[in-house]
C-alpha positions as CSV (number, residue, x, y, z in Angstrom):
1,M,0.0,0.0,0.0
2,K,1.3,3.4,-1.0
3,V,0.6,6.5,1.1
4,N,1.7,10.2,1.2
5,V,2.6,11.6,4.6
6,S,3.8,15.2,4.8
7,G,4.9,15.2,1.1
8,V,6.9,12.0,1.3
9,C,5.5,8.8,-0.3
10,Y,5.9,5.4,1.4
11,E,5.3,1.8,0.6
12,L,3.8,0.2,3.8
13,N,4.3,-3.3,5.1
14,R,1.4,-3.7,7.5
15,N,2.7,-7.1,8.8
16,T,5.9,-5.6,10.2
17,C,4.6,-2.0,10.7
18,S,7.5,-0.8,8.5
19,A,7.8,1.5,5.5
20,S,10.1,2.4,2.6
21,V,10.4,5.7,0.9
22,T,9.2,5.5,-2.7
23,G,8.9,7.8,-5.7
24,R,6.4,10.6,-6.1
25,K,4.8,11.4,-9.4
26,D,5.9,15.0,-9.4
27,G,9.3,14.1,-7.9
28,Y,11.0,15.6,-4.9
29,G,12.8,18.9,-4.5
30,G,14.5,21.2,-2.0
31,N,15.7,19.8,1.3
32,V,14.1,16.5,2.4
33,I,14.2,15.1,5.9
34,I,12.8,11.6,6.3
35,P,11.4,10.8,9.8
36,E,12.3,7.6,11.7
37,M,8.6,6.9,12.3
38,F,5.2,8.2,11.3
39,V,1.6,7.4,12.1
40,W,-0.9,6.3,9.5
41,E,-4.5,5.5,10.4
42,G,-3.6,5.1,14.0
43,V,-0.6,2.7,13.4
44,G,3.0,3.7,13.8
45,Y,5.4,2.7,11.0
46,T,9.2,2.6,11.1
47,V,11.1,3.8,8.0
48,V,13.5,1.0,7.1
49,G,14.5,1.6,3.5
50,V,14.6,3.7,0.3
51,R,13.1,1.9,-2.6
52,K,14.5,1.5,-6.1
53,R,14.4,4.8,-8.1
54,A,12.7,6.6,-5.2
55,F,14.5,9.9,-5.9
56,Y,15.5,9.0,-9.5
57,D,15.9,12.1,-11.8
58,C,14.8,14.7,-9.2
59,P,16.8,17.7,-10.6
60,N,15.6,20.1,-7.9
61,L,16.5,17.9,-4.9
62,L,19.2,19.7,-2.8
63,S,19.7,17.5,0.3
64,V,18.4,14.4,2.0
65,V,18.6,13.4,5.6
66,L,17.9,9.7,6.3
67,P,17.0,8.4,9.8
68,N,19.1,5.8,11.5
69,S,16.3,3.3,11.1
70,V,17.0,3.0,7.3
71,K,19.0,-0.2,6.5
72,R,18.9,-0.4,2.7
73,I,18.9,2.0,-0.3
74,G,17.7,0.5,-3.6
75,D,19.2,0.6,-7.1
76,H,19.3,4.0,-8.8
77,A,17.7,5.5,-5.7
78,F,19.3,9.0,-6.2
79,E,20.6,8.7,-9.8
80,Y,20.5,11.9,-11.8
81,C,19.8,14.1,-8.8
82,V,22.1,16.7,-10.5
83,Q,21.7,19.4,-7.8
84,L,22.0,17.1,-4.8
85,Q,24.7,18.7,-2.6
86,Y,24.8,16.5,0.4
87,V,23.2,13.3,1.9
88,I,23.3,12.2,5.5
89,L,23.1,8.5,5.6
90,S,21.7,6.2,8.3
91,Q,24.4,4.8,10.6
92,R,22.6,1.5,10.5
93,L,22.7,1.3,6.8
94,V,24.0,-2.1,5.6
95,G,23.5,-1.9,1.8
96,M,23.2,0.4,-1.1
97,G,22.2,-0.6,-4.6
98,V,23.7,-0.4,-8.1
99,R,24.2,3.2,-9.3
100,A,22.5,4.5,-6.2
101,F,24.1,8.0,-6.5
102,A,25.2,7.9,-10.2
103,H,25.3,11.2,-12.0
104,C,24.8,13.2,-8.8
105,S,27.0,15.9,-10.3
106,G,26.6,18.4,-7.5
107,L,27.6,16.0,-4.7
108,E,31.0,17.0,-3.2
109,T,31.5,14.7,-0.2
110,I,29.9,11.6,1.3
111,Q,30.5,9.5,4.4
112,I,29.7,5.8,4.0
113,P,28.5,4.2,7.3
114,S,30.5,1.5,9.0
115,R,28.2,-1.4,8.3
116,V,28.4,-1.1,4.5
117,S,30.6,-4.0,3.3
118,K,30.4,-3.3,-0.5
119,I,30.4,-0.4,-2.8
120,Q,28.1,-1.6,-5.6
121,K,28.7,-1.3,-9.3
122,E,28.8,2.3,-10.6
123,M,27.5,3.6,-7.3
124,F,29.1,7.0,-7.8
125,F,29.6,6.9,-11.6
126,G,29.7,10.4,-13.0
127,C,29.7,12.3,-9.7
128,R,31.8,15.0,-11.3
129,S,32.1,17.2,-8.1
130,L,32.9,14.5,-5.6
131,I,36.2,15.5,-4.0
132,T,36.3,13.3,-0.9
133,V,34.7,10.0,0.1
134,E,35.1,8.4,3.5
135,L,35.1,4.6,3.2
136,P,34.3,2.5,6.3
137,E,36.8,0.1,7.9
138,G,34.5,-2.9,7.3
139,L,34.4,-2.4,3.6
140,K,35.4,-5.6,1.7
141,E,34.8,-4.9,-2.0
142,I,34.7,-2.0,-4.4
143,G,32.5,-2.9,-7.4
144,D,33.1,-2.3,-11.1
145,G,33.0,1.4,-12.1
146,A,32.2,2.5,-8.6
147,F,33.9,5.9,-9.0
148,M,34.2,6.0,-12.7
149,Q,34.4,9.6,-14.1
150,C,34.5,11.2,-10.7
151,C,36.6,14.0,-12.2
152,S,37.2,15.9,-9.0
153,L,38.2,13.0,-6.7
154,R,41.8,13.6,-5.4
155,K,42.6,11.0,-2.8
156,V,41.2,7.7,-1.7
157,I,42.3,5.6,1.2
158,V,41.1,2.0,0.7
159,P,40.2,0.2,4.0
160,E,42.3,-2.8,5.1
161,R,39.8,-5.5,4.3
162,V,39.2,-4.7,0.6
163,K,40.4,-7.7,-1.4
164,M,39.4,-6.5,-4.9
165,I,39.3,-3.3,-6.9
166,G,36.8,-3.9,-9.7
167,D,37.0,-3.1,-13.4
168,H,36.9,0.6,-14.3
169,T,36.7,1.5,-10.6
170,F,38.6,4.8,-10.9
171,F,38.4,5.1,-14.7
172,N,38.9,8.8,-15.8
173,C,39.4,10.1,-12.3
174,I,41.6,12.8,-13.8
175,Q,42.3,14.6,-10.5
176,L,43.2,11.5,-8.5
177,Q,46.8,12.0,-7.2
178,S,47.3,9.1,-4.8
179,I,45.8,5.8,-3.9
180,A,46.7,3.7,-0.9
181,L,45.8,0.0,-1.4
182,P,45.7,-2.2,1.7
183,S,47.7,-5.4,2.2
184,A,44.6,-7.5,1.7
185,T,44.1,-6.5,-1.9
186,K,44.7,-9.3,-4.3
187,R,43.1,-8.1,-7.5
188,I,43.1,-4.9,-9.6
189,G,40.5,-5.1,-12.4
190,A,40.8,-4.1,-16.0
191,F,40.9,-0.3,-16.7
192,A,40.8,0.2,-12.9
193,F,43.0,3.4,-13.0
194,C,42.8,4.1,-16.7
195,N,43.3,7.8,-17.6
196,C,44.1,8.9,-14.0
197,L,46.2,11.7,-15.5
198,R,47.6,13.1,-12.2
199,L,48.1,9.8,-10.4
200,T,51.7,9.8,-9.2
201,D,51.8,7.9,-5.9
202,V,50.9,4.2,-6.1
203,V,52.1,1.5,-3.8
204,L,51.0,-2.0,-4.7
205,P,50.5,-4.4,-1.8
206,D,52.7,-7.5,-1.4
207,Q,49.7,-9.9,-1.6
208,L,48.6,-8.6,-5.0
209,E,48.1,-11.5,-7.5
210,W,46.3,-9.9,-10.5
211,I,46.5,-6.7,-12.5
212,G,43.9,-6.5,-15.3
213,E,44.3,-5.3,-18.9
214,Y,44.8,-1.6,-19.4
215,A,44.8,-1.1,-15.6
216,F,47.1,1.9,-15.7
217,W,46.6,3.0,-19.3
218,G,47.2,6.8,-19.6
219,C,48.6,7.3,-16.1
220,K,51.0,9.9,-17.4
221,R,52.7,10.9,-14.2
222,I,53.6,7.6,-12.6
223,L,57.5,7.6,-12.5
224,Q,58.2,4.1,-11.1
225,L,56.4,1.1,-9.8
226,V,57.2,-2.2,-8.0
227,I,55.1,-5.2,-9.1
228,P,54.6,-7.7,-6.2
229,L,56.0,-11.2,-6.6
230,G,52.5,-12.8,-6.7
231,V,51.6,-11.1,-10.0
232,K,52.4,-13.6,-12.8
233,Q,51.7,-11.6,-15.9
234,I,51.7,-8.0,-17.2
235,K,48.7,-8.0,-19.5
236,K,47.9,-6.2,-22.7
237,G,47.8,-2.4,-22.4
238,T,48.6,-2.3,-18.7
239,F,51.1,0.5,-19.0
240,L,50.2,2.1,-22.4
241,A,50.6,5.9,-22.5
242,C,52.4,6.0,-19.2
243,E,54.7,8.7,-20.5
244,S,56.7,9.3,-17.4
245,L,57.2,5.7,-16.3
246,S,61.0,5.2,-16.2
247,R,61.4,2.2,-14.0
248,L,59.4,-1.0,-13.4
249,T,60.6,-3.6,-10.9
250,L,59.2,-7.2,-11.5
251,N,59.5,-10.8,-10.5
252,E,62.2,-12.3,-12.9
253,D,59.8,-15.1,-13.9
254,I,56.9,-12.8,-14.8
255,S,55.3,-13.1,-18.2
256,I,54.9,-9.9,-20.3
257,V,52.1,-9.9,-22.9
258,E,52.8,-8.1,-26.2
259,G,51.3,-4.7,-26.1
260,A,51.8,-4.1,-22.4
261,F,53.8,-1.0,-23.1
262,D,54.0,1.6,-25.9
263,D,55.5,0.3,-29.1
264,T,57.8,3.4,-29.3
265,D,59.4,2.7,-25.9
266,E,63.0,1.4,-25.8
267,V,63.1,-1.1,-22.9
268,R,66.3,-2.0,-21.2
269,Y,66.2,-5.2,-19.1
270,L,68.4,-5.4,-16.0
271,R,68.5,-8.7,-14.1
272,T,69.5,-9.2,-10.5
273,E,69.4,-12.3,-8.4
274,R,65.7,-12.1,-7.7
275,E,64.1,-9.4,-9.8
276,L,63.9,-7.9,-13.2
277,V,64.1,-4.2,-13.7
278,L,62.8,-2.5,-16.8
279,Q,64.1,0.9,-17.7
280,F,62.2,2.9,-20.4
281,V,64.1,5.2,-22.7
282,R,61.6,7.6,-24.3
283,T,61.8,8.3,-28.0
284,P,61.9,12.1,-28.6
C-alpha cells in the first residue's frame, strides 16, 4: 500500500509496521528530511528503506537526511539528482544498490556508514564534483566502475579488508593523485585506473596477484612502480601511454604480454638475483 505523509511517499508493510520511501509522481525537490517513524490510520510505521528509483531524476533535490532506522537503499535511488549537494546516511545502513548515486553531479562529499561492506557497481559513476569520500573500515569490496568519471576525486584511502578493486573502478578520475591500497588487496581489475592523468603515488600491496588489462593506461605521471611477486603476468595495455614511467621492478619469472607498453618505448632489461628491472628510454 502506498501513502503520502507530509509530502513523502511510502510503501507500507502492515505485517511488520515498517515503511520504505518510494517515488512521487511530481518528484522531490529542495531539502528532504525523512522521519524515523510516522503514524498512518492510528498505526506507527518505522522507515527502514529507500526503494529502487525513489528519488530518480529529481533535478531540484538539494539535500536528503535519512534516519538511523534505514537499513537499505535501492538501485538507482538517487541517480540523476544533479543538484543534490549532500546526503546524511543512516548509521545502521548495511547496503546500497547499483548506481545509487550515479550522476549526482553536485555531490561534493559523502561518508559511507561503518556497516556497509560493498560499494556496488557504478554507485558514484559520473559524480563530477565529488572531492572526498570516506570509506568504512568494514568495507570488503569496491565494485566495477564505482567511482568512474569522478573527475574531482583527489585522494582515496582504501580500507584494510578490501580484497578486490573492480574493473573501471577509478576510470577517468583525472584529479586523483594518490591511492593507498591495503595489504589484503589481491586483484586490480581491467581499466581500474585508466586515464588517471595526475596519479603519481601508487604503492601496490605484497599480496597482489592480478592486474587487469589496461589497468594503468594513460597514467602519465607515474614515475616508477614495483610489481609484487604474486603477479604472474603483465597484461595487454597495462602501461600504455604511461609517458613518465622510467622504471618498473618485476619478478624475474613474470610473463609480459605483447602490447603491455607503448611500441615506441625502448626497454632495457636489467636482471638481478631475484628481480627484473625494466628501464624505459623515451623516444623524442
